C-alpha positions in Angstrom: -136.0 159.3 181.1 -133.4 161.0 183.1 -130.6 158.4 183.7 -129.0 160.2 186.6 -128.5 156.9 188.4 -128.8 158.5 191.8 -131.2 158.3 194.7 -132.6 161.8 194.3 -132.7 164.4 191.5 -134.3 167.8 192.2 -135.4 170.6 189.8 -133.9 174.1 189.7 -134.6 177.1 187.4 -131.6 179.4 186.9 -133.5 181.7 184.4 -136.9 182.5 183.0 -137.9 183.5 179.5 -136.5 182.8 176.0 -135.4 185.4 173.5 -135.9 183.2 170.5 -138.9 183.3 168.3 -139.8 179.7 167.2 -143.3 179.8 165.6 -144.6 176.8 167.7 -143.6 178.2 171.1 -146.0 180.2 173.4 -143.0 181.4 175.5 -145.0 180.9 178.7 -142.3 182.5 180.8 -141.9 185.6 178.5 -139.7 186.6 175.5 -137.0 188.2 177.6 -134.5 186.0 179.4 -134.0 186.9 183.1 -131.0 185.3 184.7 -130.6 184.5 188.4 -127.2 185.3 190.0 -124.7 182.4 190.0 -124.4 182.8 193.8 -128.2 182.2 194.3 -128.1 179.1 192.1 -125.1 177.7 193.9 -126.8 178.4 197.3 -129.9 176.5 196.2 -127.8 173.5 195.0 -126.0 173.5 198.4 -129.3 173.6 200.2 -130.6 170.7 198.2 -127.5 168.7 199.0 -127.5 169.5 202.7 -131.2 169.5 203.5 -132.4 166.8 201.1 -129.3 164.7 200.3 -129.8 165.6 196.7 -127.3 163.9 194.3 -128.4 165.4 190.9 -130.0 168.6 189.6 -132.4 168.9 186.6 -132.2 172.5 185.3 -135.7 173.3 183.9 -134.7 176.6 182.1 -136.3 176.8 178.7 -132.8 177.4 177.3 -130.0 176.8 179.8 -126.6 178.6 179.5 -127.7 181.4 177.1 -125.0 183.7 178.5 -121.5 182.4 178.1 -120.1 184.7 180.8 -122.7 183.5 183.3 -122.0 179.9 182.3 -118.2 180.2 182.9 -118.8 181.9 186.2 -121.2 179.0 187.1 -118.7 176.3 186.1 -115.9 178.0 188.1 -118.2 178.3 191.2 -119.2 174.6 191.0 -115.5 173.6 190.8 -114.3 176.0 193.5 -116.9 174.7 195.9 -116.3 171.0 195.0 -120.0 170.6 194.0 -119.0 168.8 190.7 -117.8 166.0 193.0 -121.1 165.8 194.9 -123.8 166.2 192.2 -124.5 165.7 188.5 -126.8 167.9 186.5 -129.0 167.9 183.3 -130.3 170.7 181.1 -132.0 171.7 177.9 -130.3 174.0 175.4 -129.8 174.9 171.8 -127.5 173.1 169.3 -126.3 176.5 168.1 -124.9 177.3 171.6 -122.4 174.4 171.5 -118.7 173.8 170.9 -116.6 170.8 171.8 -114.6 172.9 174.3 -117.7 174.3 175.9 -119.2 170.8 176.3 -116.0 169.5 177.9 -116.3 172.4 180.4 -120.0 171.4 181.1 -118.9 167.8 181.7 -116.1 168.9 184.0 -118.7 170.9 185.9 -120.9 167.8 186.4 -123.3 167.8 183.4 -124.3 164.3 182.4 -127.3 164.9 180.1 -128.5 167.5 177.6 -131.9 167.8 175.8 -131.8 169.5 172.4 -134.9 170.8 170.6 -133.9 169.6 167.2 -137.5 169.9 165.7 -136.7 168.9 162.1 -134.2 167.1 159.9 -135.0 169.5 157.1 -133.2 172.9 156.7 -136.2 174.5 154.9 -138.5 173.5 157.7 -136.1 174.8 160.3 -136.1 178.2 158.5 -139.9 178.3 158.3 -140.3 177.7 162.0 -137.7 180.4 162.7 -135.6 178.0 164.8 -132.4 179.6 163.6 -130.4 176.4 163.5 -129.3 174.0 160.8 -129.2 170.2 160.3 -125.4 170.4 160.3 -125.4 172.2 163.7 -127.6 169.4 165.1 -125.2 166.7 163.8 -122.2 168.5 165.2 -123.7 169.2 168.6 -124.7 165.6 169.1 -121.3 164.4 168.0 -119.5 166.8 170.3 -121.8 166.0 173.2 -120.9 162.3 172.9 -117.2 163.1 172.6 -117.4 165.2 175.8 -119.0 162.2 177.6 -122.4 163.7 178.0 -125.7 161.9 177.1 -127.6 163.6 174.3 -131.3 163.4 173.9 -133.8 165.3 171.8 -137.1 165.8 170.0 -138.4 166.2 166.5 -141.8 167.8 166.0 -144.3 166.2 163.6 -146.6 168.4 161.6 -144.6 171.6 161.3 -145.6 174.2 158.6 -144.8 172.9 155.2 -144.0 169.4 156.3 -145.0 166.4 154.2 -145.0 162.7 155.0 -141.5 162.2 153.6 -140.2 164.8 156.1 -141.5 162.8 159.0 -139.5 159.8 157.7 -136.5 162.1 157.3 -136.8 163.0 161.0 -137.0 159.3 162.0 -134.0 158.4 159.9 -131.9 161.2 161.3 -132.9 160.2 164.9 -131.7 156.7 164.1 -128.4 158.1 162.6 -127.8 160.3 165.6 -128.2 157.3 168.0 -129.6 159.4 170.8 -130.2 157.9 174.3 -133.8 159.0 174.0 -135.8 160.7 171.3 -139.4 161.9 171.2 -141.7 163.0 168.4 -144.3 165.4 169.7 -147.1 166.6 167.5 -147.2 170.3 166.5 -150.0 172.1 168.4 -151.1 175.6 167.5 -151.2 177.0 171.1 -152.9 180.4 171.6 -150.3 183.2 171.4 -148.1 181.4 169.0 -147.3 182.3 165.4 -148.3 178.7 164.5 -151.8 179.5 165.8 -152.0 182.5 163.5 -150.9 180.4 160.6 -153.5 177.8 161.4 -156.3 180.4 161.6 -155.3 181.5 158.1 -155.5 177.9 156.9 -151.7 177.8 156.4 -151.6 174.2 157.5 
């Protein structure tokens, strides 16, 4: 659920591709991030406002705000043009990209909602799936997001390599502790082209 509480929220992509190598991801948009210019994204937002009376934006980038320089330019452009007074926006990003100061900047620029791919409450599992994050980073990112006044949501994947039944209950317990607005528990699927697929074909369940 996207609680934008407006009459119309429209999608935008500011980039394509993801440079990270999580074993479960097929990286449908490629393994190299390609970023649109800030000016083109701002122009699309303004078009959505003027033509469609849009009041909120859902950024559909696989990992939004990968480039801090781009992000700061984007935040400044939104403020300079007064768009943070006209729209709110949501995005998906990594817990390792976050700091309290950065999240406060996001809030000031209009961000109301962030989806985090948390995947697991177990550090060993996070290493096996090459997520390159830690449980402590997950906890900090959620705490800082709330402190900044942004709604945190996320997902934990069930059935990752090496997981046992007790790990699933660890995920559920952590989700409860984090007190997220929304949390999902998708099942790990060995999609073609993923390292998870190769592991499955080798009976590395």
